[in-house]
C-alpha positions as CSV (number, residue, x, y, z in Angstrom):
1,X,112.6,49.6,157.8
2,X,115.5,51.3,156.0
3,X,115.0,51.6,152.3
4,X,117.4,49.8,149.9
5,X,120.4,51.7,148.6
6,X,121.2,51.9,144.9
7,X,123.6,48.9,144.9
8,X,121.0,46.6,146.6
9,X,118.4,47.9,144.3
10,X,120.5,47.0,141.3
11,X,121.1,43.5,142.7
12,X,117.4,43.1,143.4
13,X,116.5,44.2,139.8
14,X,118.5,41.2,138.5
15,X,116.8,38.8,140.9
16,X,113.5,40.5,140.0
17,X,114.0,40.0,136.3
18,X,114.7,36.3,136.7
19,X,111.7,35.5,138.9
20,X,108.9,33.2,138.0
21,X,106.0,34.2,135.6
22,X,104.0,35.1,138.7
23,X,106.5,37.7,139.8
24,X,107.0,38.9,136.2
25,X,103.5,40.4,136.4
26,X,105.2,43.5,137.9
27,X,107.0,44.0,134.5
28,X,103.8,44.6,132.5
29,X,101.8,47.7,132.0
30,X,98.7,45.9,133.4
31,X,100.3,45.4,136.9
32,X,97.6,47.3,138.8
33,X,94.8,45.7,136.9
34,X,96.0,42.2,137.6
35,X,96.5,42.9,141.3
36,X,93.0,44.4,141.6
37,X,91.4,41.4,140.0
38,X,93.1,38.8,142.3
39,X,93.4,38.0,145.9
40,X,97.2,38.3,145.7
41,X,98.7,41.3,147.4
42,X,102.2,42.9,146.6
43,X,103.3,41.6,150.0
44,X,102.2,38.0,149.1
45,X,104.3,38.1,146.0
46,X,107.3,39.6,147.8
47,X,106.9,36.7,150.3
48,X,107.7,34.3,147.5
49,X,111.2,35.9,147.1
50,X,113.7,34.8,149.8
51,X,115.3,38.3,149.6
52,X,112.2,40.0,150.9
53,X,110.6,37.2,152.9
54,X,112.1,38.4,156.2
55,X,110.7,41.9,155.7
56,X,107.3,40.9,154.6
57,X,106.9,38.5,157.5
58,X,107.2,41.5,159.7
59,X,104.3,43.2,157.9
60,X,101.8,40.4,158.1
61,X,99.1,40.7,160.6
62,X,100.0,39.3,164.0
63,X,97.7,36.4,165.1
64,X,95.5,36.2,168.2
65,X,95.5,39.9,169.2
66,X,93.9,40.5,172.6
67,X,91.0,42.9,173.1
68,X,93.1,45.1,175.4
69,X,95.5,45.7,172.5
70,X,92.7,47.4,170.5
71,X,93.8,51.0,171.4
72,X,97.2,50.3,169.8
73,X,95.8,48.5,166.7
74,X,95.2,51.8,164.8
75,X,98.8,52.9,165.2
76,X,100.1,49.5,164.3
77,X,98.0,49.5,161.1
78,X,99.3,52.9,160.1
79,X,102.9,51.7,160.7
80,X,102.3,48.7,158.5
81,X,100.8,50.8,155.8
82,X,103.9,53.1,155.8
83,X,106.1,50.0,155.6
84,X,104.2,48.6,152.7
85,X,104.4,51.9,150.9
86,X,108.2,51.9,151.5
87,X,108.5,48.5,149.9
88,X,106.3,49.5,146.9
89,X,108.4,52.6,146.4
90,X,111.6,50.5,146.5
91,X,110.1,48.1,143.9
92,X,109.2,51.0,141.6
93,X,112.7,52.4,141.9
94,X,114.2,48.9,141.3
95,X,112.0,48.3,138.3
96,X,112.8,51.8,136.9
97,X,116.6,51.0,137.3
98,X,116.2,47.6,135.6
99,X,114.2,49.0,132.7
100,X,117.1,51.3,131.8
101,X,119.0,48.2,130.8
102,X,116.4,47.8,128.0
103,X,115.8,51.4,127.1
104,X,119.5,52.4,127.3
105,X,118.5,55.5,129.3
106,X,121.5,56.9,131.3
107,X,120.4,59.7,133.6
108,X,123.5,60.0,135.8
109,X,126.2,62.0,134.2
110,X,129.9,62.4,135.3
111,X,130.8,66.1,135.8
112,X,134.4,65.5,134.9
113,X,134.3,63.5,131.5
114,X,130.5,63.8,130.8
115,X,130.1,60.0,130.6
116,X,126.6,58.8,131.5
117,X,125.4,55.8,133.6
118,X,122.1,54.1,134.3
119,X,122.5,54.2,138.1
120,X,123.9,56.4,140.8
121,X,125.9,53.5,142.1
122,X,127.7,52.9,138.8
123,X,128.4,56.6,138.6
124,X,130.0,56.5,142.1
125,X,132.2,53.6,141.0
126,X,133.2,55.5,137.8
127,X,134.2,58.6,139.8
128,X,137.0,56.6,141.5
129,X,138.8,56.7,138.1
130,X,139.0,60.5,138.5
131,X,139.6,60.6,142.3
132,X,142.1,57.7,142.3
133,X,140.2,56.2,145.2
134,X,141.0,52.5,145.6
135,X,139.3,51.2,148.8
136,X,139.8,47.5,148.2
137,X,143.3,46.3,149.2
138,X,145.0,43.0,148.7
139,X,146.3,41.6,152.0
140,X,149.2,39.7,150.3
141,X,150.8,42.4,148.1
142,X,149.0,45.6,149.2
143,X,147.8,46.4,145.7
144,X,144.6,48.4,145.8
145,X,141.5,48.4,143.5
146,X,138.6,50.6,142.9
147,X,136.1,47.7,142.8
148,X,135.7,44.6,145.0
149,X,135.3,42.2,142.0
150,X,138.7,43.4,140.7
151,X,140.2,42.5,144.0
152,X,138.6,39.1,144.1
153,X,140.1,38.3,140.6
154,X,143.5,39.6,141.7
155,X,143.6,37.5,144.8
156,X,143.3,34.4,142.6
157,X,146.8,35.2,141.3
158,X,148.2,34.6,144.8
159,X,145.9,31.6,145.6
160,X,146.2,30.0,142.2
161,X,142.5,29.5,142.1
162,X,141.1,29.2,138.5
163,X,137.4,28.5,138.9
164,X,136.4,28.9,135.3
165,X,137.2,25.8,133.2
166,X,137.0,25.3,129.4
167,X,134.9,22.2,128.6
168,X,136.8,21.6,125.4
169,X,140.5,21.6,126.5
170,X,140.1,21.7,130.3
171,X,142.2,24.8,130.7
172,X,141.2,26.9,133.7
173,X,141.0,30.7,134.1
174,X,140.8,33.2,137.0
175,X,137.8,35.1,135.4
176,X,134.8,34.5,133.4
177,X,135.8,37.1,130.8
178,X,139.1,35.4,130.2
179,X,137.3,32.1,129.7
180,X,134.9,33.7,127.2
181,X,137.9,35.1,125.2
182,X,139.6,31.7,125.2
183,X,136.5,29.9,124.0
184,X,136.6,32.0,120.8
185,X,139.8,30.1,119.9
186,X,137.8,26.9,119.7
187,X,134.8,28.4,117.8
188,X,137.1,30.3,115.4
189,X,135.1,33.5,116.2
190,X,137.1,36.7,115.8
191,X,134.5,39.4,116.1
192,X,136.7,42.4,116.5
193,X,138.4,43.6,113.3
194,X,140.9,46.4,112.8
195,X,139.7,48.8,110.1
196,X,143.2,49.7,109.2
197,X,144.9,46.3,108.5
198,X,141.9,44.0,108.8
199,X,143.4,41.9,111.5
200,X,140.8,40.2,113.8
201,X,140.9,39.8,117.5
202,X,139.0,37.7,120.0
203,X,138.7,40.5,122.5
204,X,137.7,44.1,122.2
205,X,140.4,45.3,124.6
206,X,143.0,43.5,122.4
207,X,141.7,45.4,119.4
208,X,142.0,48.7,121.3
209,X,145.6,47.9,122.2
210,X,146.4,47.0,118.6
211,X,144.9,50.2,117.2
212,X,147.5,52.2,119.1
213,X,150.2,50.6,116.9
214,X,148.6,52.5,114.1
215,X,148.0,55.8,115.9
216,X,151.2,55.7,117.9
217,X,149.2,56.7,121.0
218,X,150.8,55.7,124.3
219,X,148.3,56.7,127.1
220,X,149.9,54.9,130.0
221,X,152.8,56.8,131.5
222,X,155.3,55.8,134.2
223,X,155.3,58.3,137.1
224,X,159.0,57.5,137.8
225,X,160.8,57.9,134.4
226,X,157.9,59.4,132.3
227,X,158.2,56.6,129.8
228,X,154.9,55.8,128.0
229,X,153.2,52.6,126.9
230,X,150.4,51.5,124.6
231,X,149.1,48.9,127.0
232,X,148.4,49.1,130.8
233,X,149.9,45.7,131.3
234,X,153.2,46.8,129.7
235,X,153.3,49.7,132.2
236,X,152.7,47.3,135.1
237,X,155.6,45.1,134.0
238,X,157.8,48.2,133.5
239,X,157.2,49.5,137.0
240,X,158.8,46.4,138.3
241,X,162.1,47.6,136.9
242,X,161.9,50.5,139.4
243,X,160.6,48.5,142.3
244,X,162.9,45.5,141.7
245,X,159.9,43.2,142.0
246,X,160.3,39.9,140.2
247,X,157.3,37.8,141.1
248,X,157.8,35.0,138.6
249,X,160.4,32.4,139.6
250,X,161.9,29.5,137.7
251,X,161.6,26.2,139.6
252,X,164.7,24.8,137.9
253,X,167.4,27.5,138.6
254,X,165.5,29.9,140.9
255,X,166.0,32.9,138.6
256,X,163.2,35.4,138.9
257,X,161.4,37.6,136.2
258,X,159.2,40.6,136.0
259,X,156.6,39.0,133.7
260,X,155.0,35.7,133.1
261,X,156.0,35.8,129.4
262,X,159.7,36.4,130.3
263,X,159.6,33.3,132.6
264,X,157.9,31.2,129.9
265,X,160.7,32.2,127.4
266,X,163.4,31.4,130.0
267,X,161.9,28.0,130.8
268,X,162.5,27.0,127.2
269,X,166.3,27.4,127.8
270,X,165.9,24.4,130.1
271,X,163.6,22.3,127.9
272,X,165.3,23.2,124.6
273,X,161.9,24.0,123.1
274,X,162.0,26.5,120.2
275,X,158.4,26.8,119.0
276,X,158.9,29.9,116.8
277,X,160.3,29.1,113.3
278,X,161.4,31.4,110.6
279,X,159.5,30.6,107.3
280,X,162.5,31.9,105.3
281,X,165.5,29.9,106.7
282,X,163.8,27.5,109.1
283,X,165.7,28.8,112.1
284,X,163.8,28.3,115.4
285,X,163.6,30.6,118.4
286,X,162.5,30.3,122.0
287,X,160.5,33.6,122.0
288,X,158.2,35.3,119.4
289,X,160.1,38.6,119.9
290,X,163.4,36.9,119.0
291,X,161.8,35.6,115.8
292,X,160.5,39.1,114.9
293,X,164.0,40.6,115.3
294,X,165.5,37.8,113.2
295,X,163.0,38.3,110.4
296,X,164.4,41.8,109.9
297,X,167.7,40.2,108.8
298,X,165.8,38.9,105.8
299,X,163.7,42.0,105.1
300,X,166.6,44.4,105.8
301,X,164.4,46.4,108.1
302,X,166.3,48.4,110.8
303,X,163.7,50.6,112.6
304,X,166.0,51.7,115.4
305,X,168.3,54.6,114.5
306,X,171.1,56.2,116.4
307,X,170.6,60.0,116.6
308,X,174.4,60.5,116.9
309,X,175.8,58.6,113.9
310,X,172.6,57.7,112.1
311,X,173.4,53.9,112.1
312,X,170.3,51.7,112.2
313,X,169.6,48.5,114.1
314,X,167.1,45.6,114.0
315,X,166.3,45.8,117.7
316,X,166.0,48.3,120.4
317,X,168.4,46.4,122.6
318,X,171.1,46.5,119.9
319,X,170.6,50.3,119.6
320,X,170.9,50.6,123.4
321,X,174.2,48.7,123.4
322,X,175.4,50.8,120.4
323,X,174.6,54.1,122.2
324,X,177.1,53.1,124.9
325,X,179.9,53.3,122.4
326,X,179.2,57.0,122.2
327,X,178.7,57.5,125.9
328,X,181.5,55.2,126.9
329,X,179.2,53.5,129.4
330,X,180.1,50.0,130.3
331,X,177.8,48.8,133.1
332,X,178.5,45.1,132.9
333,X,181.7,44.1,134.9
334,X,183.5,40.8,134.9
335,X,183.8,39.4,138.5
336,X,187.1,37.6,137.6
337,X,189.3,40.2,135.9
338,X,187.3,43.4,136.5
339,X,186.9,44.2,132.8
340,X,183.7,46.0,131.8
341,X,181.4,45.7,128.8
342,X,178.7,47.7,127.2
343,X,176.2,44.8,127.0
344,X,175.3,41.8,129.1
345,X,175.8,39.6,126.0
346,X,179.4,40.7,125.5
347,X,180.1,40.0,129.1
348,X,178.7,36.5,128.8
349,X,180.9,35.9,125.7
350,X,183.9,37.2,127.6
351,X,183.3,34.9,130.6
352,X,184.0,31.9,128.3
353,X,187.7,33.1,128.3
354,X,187.7,32.3,132.0
355,X,185.6,29.2,131.9
356,X,187.1,27.8,128.7
357,X,183.7,27.1,127.3
358,X,183.6,26.7,123.5
359,X,180.1,25.6,122.7
360,X,180.3,26.1,118.9
361,X,182.0,23.1,117.1
362,X,183.0,22.8,113.4
363,X,181.5,19.6,111.9
364,X,184.5,19.3,109.4
365,X,187.6,19.6,111.6
366,X,186.0,19.5,115.2
367,X,187.5,22.8,116.1
368,X,185.5,24.6,118.8
369,X,184.8,28.3,119.3
370,X,183.4,30.5,122.0
371,X,181.2,32.5,119.6
372,X,178.9,31.4,116.7
373,X,180.1,34.2,114.4
374,X,183.6,32.9,114.8
375,X,182.5,29.4,113.8
376,X,180.7,30.8,110.8
377,X,183.8,32.6,109.6
378,X,185.9,29.5,110.3
379,X,183.6,27.2,108.2
380,X,184.2,29.4,105.2
381,X,187.8,28.2,105.2
382,X,186.5,24.8,104.4
383,X,183.8,25.9,101.9
384,X,185.8,28.7,100.3
385,X,182.8,30.9,100.5
386,X,183.5,34.7,100.2
387,X,180.2,36.5,100.4
388,X,181.6,40.0,101.0
389,X,182.5,41.7,97.7
390,X,184.2,45.0,97.1
391,X,182.1,47.2,94.7
392,X,185.3,49.0,93.4
393,X,187.6,46.1,92.5
394,X,185.3,43.1,92.9
395,X,187.7,41.4,95.4
396,X,185.7,39.1,97.7
397,X,186.3,38.3,101.4
398,X,185.0,35.7,103.9
399,X,184.4,38.3,106.6
400,X,182.7,41.6,106.6
401,X,185.3,43.4,108.8
402,X,188.0,42.4,106.3
403,X,186.0,44.0,103.5
404,X,185.5,47.2,105.5
405,X,189.3,47.5,106.0
406,X,189.9,46.8,102.3
407,X,187.5,49.5,101.2
408,X,189.6,52.1,103.1
409,X,192.4,51.4,100.6
410,X,190.1,52.9,97.9
411,X,188.6,55.7,100.0
412,X,191.9,56.6,101.7
413,X,190.1,56.7,105.1
414,X,192.3,56.2,108.1
415,X,190.2,56.4,111.2
416,X,192.8,55.2,113.7
417,X,195.3,58.0,114.7
418,X,198.4,57.8,116.9
419,X,198.3,60.3,119.8
420,X,202.1,60.6,119.8
421,X,203.0,61.3,116.2
422,X,199.6,61.9,114.7
423,X,200.0,59.2,112.0
424,X,196.8,57.5,110.9
425,X,196.0,53.9,110.0
426,X,193.2,52.0,108.2
427,X,192.8,49.4,111.0
428,X,193.0,49.2,114.8
429,X,195.5,46.3,114.6
430,X,197.8,48.4,112.4
431,X,197.7,51.2,114.9
432,X,198.5,48.8,117.7
433,X,201.6,47.6,115.8
434,X,202.7,51.2,115.2
435,X,202.3,52.1,118.9
436,X,205.0,49.6,119.8
437,X,207.6,51.7,118.0
438,X,207.1,54.4,120.6
439,X,207.7,52.2,123.6
């Protein structure tokens, strides 16, 4: 009989630890004494276990041996003794492996990172991190995994299977660990606390990800563009920008997205749901990220700075759009008139010229506008509000661009220059008027 390998031994240790009180005699220091004082043999006890029953049945004495078989009986007995010894050796190995779970002993060390493990099998699984070996492949999307349980959990993404259900709210999950994390929301348990800001988390991995916001560490790097991320999931979503993969599709308009959260945010444009509310002004948003950016308009925080002109912005996307004013890049083109724009938002605003859409209406005079800022400026005609004040002469203005142009009267700044006669002007519109004199 072939001896059990390490993986089978580990599985057997789990079965062994949960056996009846009779089988648990093996786990005491008086094992040999108990066996010697009873009529129960190790093979009899193994026969109670369905895992080993087949093997032990082969070792029991065959009935009704004939006299002419006597010459072979000695060899048969020796063979059975060897087999019994093999089983006993395996049991000792299995018990030794199981006991390490209690003692914490880890005798198998990784030569690469020096991490230790309690079994040779666990070490072999760990080594795949260093070798990159991923022998378990998904037949649907060809993603590979280093362990079979990880593949099984992944396949549930495709099948939609969620076998782990919450008894409180009936939500289902693809893995037991995800269910365990969810259950803490019902119990209020937040056992993992950040020592820097004292925030608590339901899951240890979430705490680990959070800590990187303090350290600035970004260990997950994209092999294509070398961009780094604090969380492995963020890298996985980012990689789809290179592959073009958009696995999450809207059932309403069929648009696809790279992440489940982006799809969830998009779906709210159909439902009109805006669950994220600003505590300062009461304005609501479809996504948590949009609220976070909006809050900076109240705090004045502008963490994204342009390295060219040192202007700062509340969001990374606004900085990206601004940088194109320096590079001249305009990647978003109008299919109607061919005009290009430096941001997708500016293109969408421009398209309203062609469609005639004016979704922003004045409640006083019912005039409509294609942009919300234009409506806001218009409303000030009715209210008389002039929130933009000159620090030099105290004149007030209803629009910020008007104040900026006014301030140049005091500073003498004339940033708009005529390429023909080199005369300069305080505003772009004044330059445009001047250029007509050269035509």
